N, C-alpha and C positions, 0 to 999 in steps of 0.2 A: 715605404710599404703601407698599403691600405689594408686595414683589417675590418671585415664586415661579418657580423654574427648572424647565423641562420639557425634558430632553434628547430630541431627536427625530432620527430617521433613522439610517442605517447608520453615520454618523460621530458620533452622539450629540452633535450640535450643541446647545449651551446656548441654548435659546429661552426668553424671559422673559415671564411674565404679570405686568403691573403694574396694580394696581387700588386705587381709593379705597374704603375700607370704609364710608364714609358715603353717597356718591353711587352706589356700585356700578359706576361707569364703569371700563372696563378697556381696556388696551392689550396687544397681543401683538407682541413683537419677534422677527422672523425666523420662517420656516416651514420648518424643516429636515427634515421628514419627514411621513409620512402616519399615523404611529402616535399619533393624537390622542385616543384614547378616554379616557385618564386626564384629559387637559385638559378635554375636553367634560364629563365627570362633575364635575370641580371647578367649572367655570363654572356648571353647573346647580345643584349643591348650595349654592353661595354666592350664587345669584341675581344673577350679574354680567351686565352688558351690555357685550359686546365691541364697542367703537366704532371702534377703530383697529388696523389690522394694519400694522406698520412694518418695513421691510427695511433692515438696515444696509448691505447691498450685494447684488449679484446672482449670487453663486456658487451652484452647484447645491446644496450642502449647507445653504444658507440659504433656498432657494426651492422645494425639491422638493415640499413639501406645499401650495404656494400655491393651486393650483386647488381642492384639497379644502377649504382654509380658506375660499376665496371662496364655494364652494357651501354650506358648513356655516353660515357667518355672512354672509349676503348683505347685511345691514344695515351691516356694517363697511366703512369706507373703507380703501383700501390705498395706502401711501405708499412711494416709493423715490426715491433721489437722481436728480436730473435727468440726470446723466451716465450713469446705469445703466439707464434704461428699456429700452434695446436689449437688455440682458442677459436680460430676461424673455422675449424672443422669438428669441434667438440662442444656440444651444447651444455654439457655438464660444467665445463670450464667457463664458457661465455655466459652461462645462466640464461640463455635465450628462452628455454622452455619455461623457466621460473618467472621471467619477466613478461614474456609475451604469450605464453601458453603453446608455443610451437618451437620445434628445433630450427636452428639456423646452421646451414652448411655453405661455406663460401665455394663458389663454383669456378674460381680462378686461382691465380697464383700471386703471392705477395713477395716482395723483396724484404729480407730480414735486415734490421739495422741494430747497431749497438753504440755504446758510448763513443762519441767523437765523430761518428759518420755524418757526412754532410748530405742533406737532401736539398738540392739547389743551394740556397743561401742560409738554410736553417741547420743548426748544429744539433745533433742528437745528444741528449743527456739521460743517462740511466737513472731512473728514480723509482726503484722498487718499493713496495710497501702496500699500496692499494691492491696491486697484483704484482706477481713476480717480475713481469717484464714491462711495467709501466715506463713510458718515456715522456720527457718534456722536450720541446723544440725551441731553440733560442736563435733569434736573429740579432746578431751582435751589433750590426751597423746602426740599428735604431732601438736597441734594448727592448726587444719584444720577446715575451715568453708565452708559448702555448703550453699550459700545464695539465690539461686533462683533468683527472680526478685526484691528482697528487696535492695540489695547493689550491684552496678556495680563498675567497675573501674572508679573513678572520675565521678560517676553519680549514679542514683537510679531509681527504677521502676516508672511507671506511677501510678497516683492515681485518674484518671478521668474515670475509668471503674467501672462497678457495684461492690459495696461494698468497693471501694477504699476510702481512706481518707488521706489527706495530713498531718493533725496533728498527726494521728496515725503513719504514715510513718516516720515523723521526730523523733517521740519518739522511734520508732524501730531502726532507724539509730543511735540515741544517745545511746541506749541500747547496740548495737553491738560494738560501739566505746569503751566500757569498757572492751572488751576482750583484752587479751595480744596483744601488738602492733605487735609482730612477727607472729601473726596468718595469715595464707595464706587463702585468700578468693577466692572461686571458684563460679562464678556467671553464670547465664544462658545465658547471652547475651553480655559478654565482656571477655577480657583476665583476667587472675588471677591478684590479687592485694594483698595488706596487710592492716591490720587494721591501721597501722602507716600511710600509704599513704592516706587512706580514712579519717582519722582524720584531716589531713592537708586540704584536699578538703572540708570537712564539716565545718571546721572553716572558710575557705575562703568564703563560701557562706552563712554563718551565722546560720547554723544549730547547731553548737557547739560554745561555747564561752569560 
């Protein structure tokens, strides 16, 4: 599985294109902005079929480009955590007006996912805390984790926004720490890391013992 990062939107959210070089099937994780020209060109030049658009959670800097993605890739199915579907239609929850100065309303439909659901070859992991329905997505065959705003390199997401909860976040970080240490973690706002590195960090700050 090839992972390529495309920073999108005003907050340069790390959005990830994951694709199989043999089958050409592709996933895109988060839709952080509308500046998708480079992504579109890459998909075209590499003859990729974008089948899955996957949201780690519903904050504005992860969904701003969702309507554009849905129009550009109408054959792709869109997935979001079952607890977060409302975020796509409620700017008070997505914080879109606070982040961008305008409301965001998704014009389509999304498929709700929960713990254990498979999206292609990625397994859904419930990781609430940053938001109530934050999800991470794990590709077991190659130990790849898309972590959204749950786990960053030597850090983690905020928990002081609507539906956030520090205790839930710590439990989610502990849960992720049980993945194989060689797992490579791709987050939305930091460089890649590994579970091994983050276990050291979490022990140092007292989240793990």
